[in-house]
C-alpha positions in Angstrom: 87.0 119.0 86.5 84.8 115.6 86.5 87.4 114.0 84.1 89.8 113.1 87.0 89.6 112.0 90.5 89.9 114.8 93.2 92.7 112.8 94.9 94.7 112.7 91.6 94.1 116.2 91.0 95.2 117.2 94.7 98.6 115.1 94.2 99.3 116.9 91.0 98.6 120.2 92.3 101.0 119.6 95.3 103.6 118.3 93.1 103.5 121.4 90.9 103.7 123.6 93.8 106.7 121.7 95.2 108.4 121.8 91.9 108.1 125.6 91.8 109.7 125.7 95.4 106.5 127.2 97.0 105.1 126.6 100.4 101.5 126.5 101.4 102.1 130.0 103.0 103.5 131.3 99.7 100.1 130.7 98.0 97.6 131.6 100.7 95.9 135.1 100.6 92.7 136.8 101.5 90.9 134.5 99.1 92.4 131.2 99.9 93.8 129.8 103.1 96.6 127.3 103.9 93.9 124.9 105.4 92.0 125.1 102.0 95.1 124.4 99.9 96.0 121.6 102.2 92.4 120.2 101.6 92.7 120.4 97.8 96.1 118.7 97.8 94.7 115.9 100.1 91.9 115.5 97.7 89.2 116.4 100.2 85.9 116.3 98.1 83.8 119.3 99.5 86.2 121.9 98.6 84.5 124.7 96.6 85.3 124.5 92.9 86.0 128.2 92.5 88.9 127.8 95.1 90.4 124.9 93.2 90.3 127.0 89.9 91.8 129.9 91.8 94.8 127.9 93.2 95.4 126.5 89.7 95.5 129.9 88.3 98.0 130.9 90.9 100.3 128.1 90.0 99.7 129.0 86.3 98.0 125.5 85.4 95.5 125.4 82.4 92.4 123.6 83.6 92.0 122.2 80.0 95.5 120.7 79.9 95.6 119.1 83.4 94.0 115.9 82.3 96.5 115.4 79.6 99.4 116.2 81.9 98.1 113.7 84.6 98.1 110.9 81.9 101.4 111.6 80.7 102.9 111.8 84.3 101.1 108.6 85.2 102.7 106.9 82.2 106.2 108.3 83.2 105.9 107.0 86.7 104.7 103.5 85.4 107.9 103.4 83.3 110.2 104.2 86.3 108.4 101.7 88.4 109.1 99.0 85.9 112.9 100.0 85.9 112.9 99.9 89.6 111.3 96.3 89.5 113.9 95.2 87.2 116.7 96.3 89.5 114.9 94.6 92.3 114.5 91.3 90.4 118.3 91.3 89.4 119.3 91.6 92.9 116.8 88.9 94.0 118.6 86.7 91.3 122.0 87.6 92.8 123.0 89.5 89.7 124.5 92.5 91.8 126.8 93.7 89.0 124.0 93.7 86.3 121.7 95.5 88.7 124.4 98.1 89.4 125.1 98.7 85.7 121.4 99.1 84.9 121.0 101.9 87.9 123.9 103.7 86.3 122.5 103.7 82.9 119.4 105.4 83.8 119.0 108.6 82.2 119.8 111.3 85.0 117.2 113.5 83.5 114.5 111.1 84.6 115.8 110.5 88.1 115.5 113.9 89.5 111.9 113.1 90.9 113.1 109.6 92.2 116.1 110.2 94.1 115.1 108.3 97.3 114.0 105.4 95.2 117.6 105.3 93.6 119.3 105.7 97.0 117.1 102.7 98.4 118.1 100.5 95.4 121.7 101.5 95.6 121.7 100.6 99.3 120.3 97.2 98.4 123.3 96.7 95.9 125.6 97.5 98.9 123.5 95.2 101.1 123.8 92.3 98.7 127.8 92.8 98.8 127.9 92.9 102.6 129.2 96.6 102.4 127.0 97.6 105.5 128.4 101.1 106.0 127.7 102.2 102.2 124.4 100.3 102.4 123.3 102.2 105.7 124.3 105.5 104.2 122.4 105.0 101.1 119.3 103.9 103.1 119.6 106.9 105.4 119.7 109.2 102.4 116.5 107.6 100.9 114.8 108.3 104.3 116.0 111.9 104.1 114.7 112.2 100.5 111.3 110.2 100.7 109.0 113.3 101.0 110.3 114.6 97.7 110.2 111.3 95.8 107.4 110.8 93.3 107.4 107.0 93.6 107.4 107.3 97.4 104.0 108.9 97.1 102.5 105.6 95.9 104.6 103.1 97.9 105.6 102.5 101.4 109.2 103.4 100.4 109.9 104.8 104.0 108.9 101.7 105.6 111.0 99.6 103.2 114.1 101.7 103.9 113.6 101.0 107.7 113.1 97.2 106.7 116.4 97.2 104.8 118.4 99.1 107.6 116.9 96.6 109.9 118.6 93.8 107.8 121.7 95.6 107.9 121.9 95.7 111.4 120.7 92.1 111.8 123.4 90.9 109.7 125.8 92.5 111.7 124.5 91.0 114.7 123.0 94.0 116.2 119.7 92.6 117.2 118.7 95.7 119.4 118.9 98.3 116.6 117.6 95.8 114.0 114.4 95.6 116.2 114.2 99.4 116.7 114.2 99.8 112.8 111.6 97.2 112.4 109.2 99.2 114.9 110.2 102.4 113.0 109.0 100.5 109.7 105.8 99.6 111.3 105.0 103.0 112.5 105.9 104.4 108.9 103.5 102.2 107.1 100.6 103.7 105.2 97.7 101.5 104.5 96.4 103.2 101.4 99.7 102.5 99.5 99.7 99.7 96.8 102.6 97.4 98.5 101.2 97.8 102.1 100.5 94.1 102.4 104.0 92.9 101.0 105.9 95.5 103.3 103.8 94.9 106.5 104.2 91.1 106.3 107.9 91.5 105.6 108.4 93.7 108.5 106.3 91.3 111.0 108.0 88.2 109.8 111.6 89.7 110.4 110.4 91.1 113.7 109.4 87.5 115.0 112.9 86.2 113.4 114.8 89.0 115.4 112.9 88.3 118.5 113.6 84.6 118.2 117.5 85.3 117.7 117.5 87.7 120.6 116.1 84.8 122.9 112.7 86.2 123.3 111.2 82.7 122.4 107.7 83.2 124.1 107.3 86.6 122.7 108.4 85.4 119.1 106.0 82.6 119.3 103.3 84.8 120.5 103.7 87.2 117.6 104.1 84.5 115.1 100.8 82.9 116.3 99.0 86.4 115.6 100.7 86.6 112.1 99.8 83.1 111.3 96.1 83.9 111.4 96.9 86.1 108.1 98.5 83.2 106.5 95.9 82.7 103.8 96.1 86.4 102.8 99.8 86.3 102.3 100.7 86.0 98.6 104.4 86.3 98.7 105.8 82.5 98.9 109.1 83.6 100.2 107.4 85.1 103.4 105.1 82.1 103.8 108.2 79.8 103.7 110.1 82.0 106.1 107.1 81.8 108.4 107.2 78.0 108.6 111.0 77.9 109.0 110.6 80.4 112.2 107.7 78.5 113.4 109.3 75.1 113.1 112.4 76.4 114.8 110.3 77.8 117.6 108.3 74.8 118.0 111.6 72.8 118.5 113.0 75.3 121.1 109.8 74.7 123.3 110.0 70.9 122.7 107.0 70.7 120.8 108.7 68.2 118.5 105.7 66.6 116.6 104.3 70.0 115.8 107.7 71.3 114.5 108.0 68.2 112.4 104.4 68.9 110.9 105.3 72.7 110.2 108.7 71.7 108.6 107.1 69.1 106.4 104.3 71.5 105.4 107.0 74.1 104.4 108.9 71.5 102.5 105.7 70.7 100.6 105.2 74.3 99.6 108.8 74.9 98.4 109.1 71.9 96.5 108.0 73.2 93.1 109.8 76.5 93.6 113.6 77.8 93.4 113.7 78.5 97.2 116.6 76.2 97.8 118.0 78.2 100.7 114.4 77.8 102.4 114.4 74.1 101.6 117.9 73.8 103.1 116.7 75.4 106.3 113.5 73.2 106.5 115.3 70.0 105.8 117.8 71.0 108.6 115.3 71.8 111.2 113.4 68.6 110.3 116.5 66.5 110.8 117.7 68.1 114.0 114.1 67.5 115.2 114.2 63.8 114.4 117.4 63.7 116.1 116.0 65.2 119.3 113.4 62.3 119.1 116.1 59.7 118.4 114.5 58.8 115.2 118.0 58.4 113.7 117.1 56.8 110.4 114.7 59.7 109.7 117.4 62.2 110.7 119.8 60.5 108.4 117.4 61.0 105.5 117.0 64.8 106.1 120.7 65.4 106.5 121.3 63.6 103.2 118.9 66.3 101.6 120.7 69.1 103.5 124.0 67.8 101.9 122.5 67.9 98.4 121.1 71.4 99.0 124.1 72.9 100.6 125.8 73.8 97.1 
């Protein structure tokens, strides 16, 4: 059994148990307890080897075949992950119909273990169409099915669902529930998952944005200052640009105009070689409004000219 990690074996055993519709109690007997089975599934390293073999026998798993099955299972999951990434990419490019068709054409047989992931992606297509009711229903279904989703075992799918539910509420001007869903998303985060940093920073950035829109300027600025300490660790440019937009807007609100200008100009520099036109639009707009506050009309006019060019 030294050909694979205990954690991988534990996840595989857990999957096979659930595939057979068995509970821990169904497998426990005088030779193996529910606590021991749970330890094996969680990859606890000190479990007796004989107990592991005994459990695998009860599940009718051949020790010599498990390594090959794990490899094949991992390859299938990587293939599904690629497909899910393709759908997300299409949505980010605004190709909603193409993303929907891609989802519909996925073979039904391969989706049985990824139902929560499918509901999440369907929800995102409805979110892009501004069909709030259907989007929220899909996200709720994804949350309900998350524990039985293979992909969810590797990712922060549950936290991502709450992040998207918060976006739905925010876009309907329901800031109270948007903030509540953000809190649930933060609580659902699991640090050992591969997308932890990406989902965490999105949640925290949106939390600041929603606090600002709710009128909690001081609290929003306080939380953004805390988040700003991690700026060098954030790899996603869209999040970095959003942080600059929010920070510049907040600094303008508290009349720290020169700091707001510095922040907006830094954001523009970061965005200049990218295709983040919407972010550039907001940064130039904030910059122009701030120059207007300072009665620097010539500079403001230059900024608004760029805003006009970016508007389309």
